C-alpha positions as CSV (number, residue, x, y, z in Angstrom):
1,X,309.1,-82.7,173.7
2,X,305.8,-80.8,173.9
3,X,304.7,-79.1,177.0
4,X,301.1,-78.6,178.2
5,X,300.0,-75.6,180.1
6,X,298.5,-76.8,183.4
7,X,296.1,-74.4,185.0
8,X,294.6,-74.6,188.5
9,X,291.7,-72.3,187.5
10,X,288.5,-74.4,187.3
11,X,286.4,-71.7,185.7
12,X,288.1,-69.2,183.5
13,X,286.7,-66.2,181.5
14,X,289.6,-63.9,180.7
15,X,288.8,-60.3,179.8
16,X,291.4,-58.2,178.0
17,X,291.4,-54.9,180.0
18,X,292.5,-52.7,177.0
19,X,289.5,-53.9,175.0
20,X,286.9,-52.7,177.6
21,X,285.1,-49.7,176.1
22,X,284.9,-46.4,178.1
23,X,281.3,-46.9,178.9
24,X,282.0,-50.4,180.1
25,X,281.3,-54.0,179.0
26,X,278.4,-56.2,180.1
27,X,279.6,-59.7,180.6
28,X,277.0,-62.5,181.1
29,X,278.2,-66.1,181.4
30,X,277.6,-69.4,183.1
31,X,279.8,-72.4,184.1
32,X,279.4,-75.5,182.0
33,X,279.1,-79.0,183.5
34,X,282.9,-79.7,183.6
35,X,283.6,-76.3,185.2
36,X,280.8,-76.9,187.8
37,X,282.2,-80.4,188.6
38,X,285.7,-78.9,189.1
39,X,284.4,-76.1,191.3
40,X,282.3,-78.5,193.4
41,X,285.5,-80.4,194.1
42,X,287.4,-77.2,194.9
43,X,284.7,-76.2,197.4
44,X,283.9,-79.7,198.8
45,X,280.3,-79.6,197.5
46,X,278.4,-82.7,196.6
47,X,277.1,-80.8,193.5
48,X,277.1,-77.4,191.9
49,X,273.9,-77.3,189.8
50,X,274.3,-73.8,188.4
51,X,276.7,-70.9,188.6
52,X,276.1,-67.8,186.5
53,X,277.1,-64.1,186.5
54,X,276.0,-60.8,185.2
55,X,278.9,-58.4,185.5
56,X,279.8,-54.9,184.4
57,X,283.5,-54.2,183.7
58,X,284.3,-50.5,183.7
59,X,287.6,-48.7,183.2
60,X,289.0,-47.4,186.5
61,X,291.9,-45.2,187.5
62,X,293.7,-44.9,184.2
63,X,294.4,-48.4,183.0
64,X,292.6,-50.2,185.9
65,X,289.3,-52.0,185.9
66,X,286.2,-52.1,188.2
67,X,284.1,-55.2,188.1
68,X,280.6,-55.2,189.7
69,X,277.6,-57.4,189.3
70,X,275.5,-60.3,190.5
71,X,276.4,-64.0,190.9
72,X,273.7,-66.7,191.2
73,X,274.5,-70.3,192.4
74,X,272.5,-73.4,193.0
75,X,274.4,-75.9,195.2
76,X,273.9,-79.1,197.1
77,X,275.3,-78.8,200.7
78,X,275.8,-81.2,203.5
79,X,274.3,-80.2,206.9
80,X,276.8,-80.0,209.8
81,X,273.9,-81.0,212.1
82,X,272.3,-84.0,210.4
83,X,274.9,-84.8,207.7
84,X,272.0,-84.8,205.2
85,X,272.3,-83.2,201.8
86,X,270.1,-80.3,200.9
87,X,269.8,-77.9,198.0
88,X,270.4,-74.2,198.4
89,X,270.2,-71.3,196.0
90,X,271.9,-68.0,196.5
91,X,272.4,-64.7,194.8
92,X,275.0,-62.1,195.8
93,X,276.8,-59.0,194.7
94,X,280.4,-58.7,193.7
95,X,282.7,-55.7,193.5
96,X,286.4,-55.9,192.7
97,X,289.0,-53.4,191.6
98,X,292.1,-54.1,189.5
99,X,295.2,-52.0,188.7
100,X,298.4,-52.7,186.8
101,X,301.3,-53.8,189.0
102,X,303.1,-50.4,188.8
103,X,299.9,-48.5,189.7
104,X,299.3,-50.8,192.8
105,X,302.8,-50.0,194.0
106,X,302.1,-46.3,193.7
107,X,298.6,-46.5,195.1
108,X,297.4,-46.5,198.6
109,X,294.4,-48.6,197.4
110,X,294.5,-51.8,199.5
111,X,291.6,-53.4,197.8
112,X,292.9,-53.5,194.2
113,X,294.2,-56.7,192.7
114,X,296.8,-56.8,190.0
115,X,296.1,-57.0,186.3
116,X,298.1,-60.0,185.0
117,X,299.3,-60.0,181.4
118,X,296.7,-57.4,180.5
119,X,293.9,-59.6,181.6
120,X,291.4,-60.1,184.4
121,X,289.8,-63.5,184.8
122,X,286.1,-62.9,185.4
123,X,285.5,-66.7,186.0
124,X,288.0,-66.7,188.9
125,X,286.4,-63.5,190.4
126,X,283.1,-65.4,190.4
127,X,284.7,-68.5,191.8
128,X,286.4,-66.6,194.6
129,X,283.2,-64.8,195.5
130,X,281.3,-68.1,195.6
131,X,283.9,-69.5,198.0
132,X,283.5,-66.5,200.3
133,X,279.7,-66.6,200.2
134,X,279.4,-70.3,201.1
135,X,278.6,-70.8,204.8
136,X,281.4,-73.0,206.3
137,X,278.9,-74.6,208.6
138,X,275.7,-75.2,206.5
139,X,272.5,-76.3,208.0
140,X,269.2,-77.3,206.4
141,X,266.6,-74.7,206.8
142,X,264.9,-74.9,210.2
143,X,267.5,-77.3,211.6
144,X,269.0,-76.5,215.0
145,X,271.7,-78.2,217.0
146,X,270.3,-79.3,220.3
147,X,272.7,-80.2,223.1
148,X,271.8,-82.9,225.5
149,X,270.6,-81.6,228.8
150,X,273.0,-81.8,231.7
151,X,272.4,-84.3,234.5
152,X,271.6,-82.6,237.8
């Protein structure tokens, strides 16, 4: 019997932490059509037209990793006011810190995530950042919710 590895990560770009040079590693990548479709489903978007990242991975705290950079996305959203679809582009900064599990236990650093099996998944960092950046109540530009006036 053969077993298949099932992953719930829609957009994966693993980076082996030990291979990051002392001066850092520039990582530039973009989600392909299949990845964008899966991410659109994950975030309940009608469509994700583009998702790209320009990141810098730097060694941090003796075996850890600091990841900084810019993410750009082009998405179709549904307005909560009119229920009409509209297209929206966004660009935002990311900054994440990673430590080995034993260093996290010893550290008082609350913002560090664990390094799993010697890797950090840059695609998942970008996906999570996108999910946090998306407005949970999107509106088309210039659209306002107007309540009906009360009867006197």
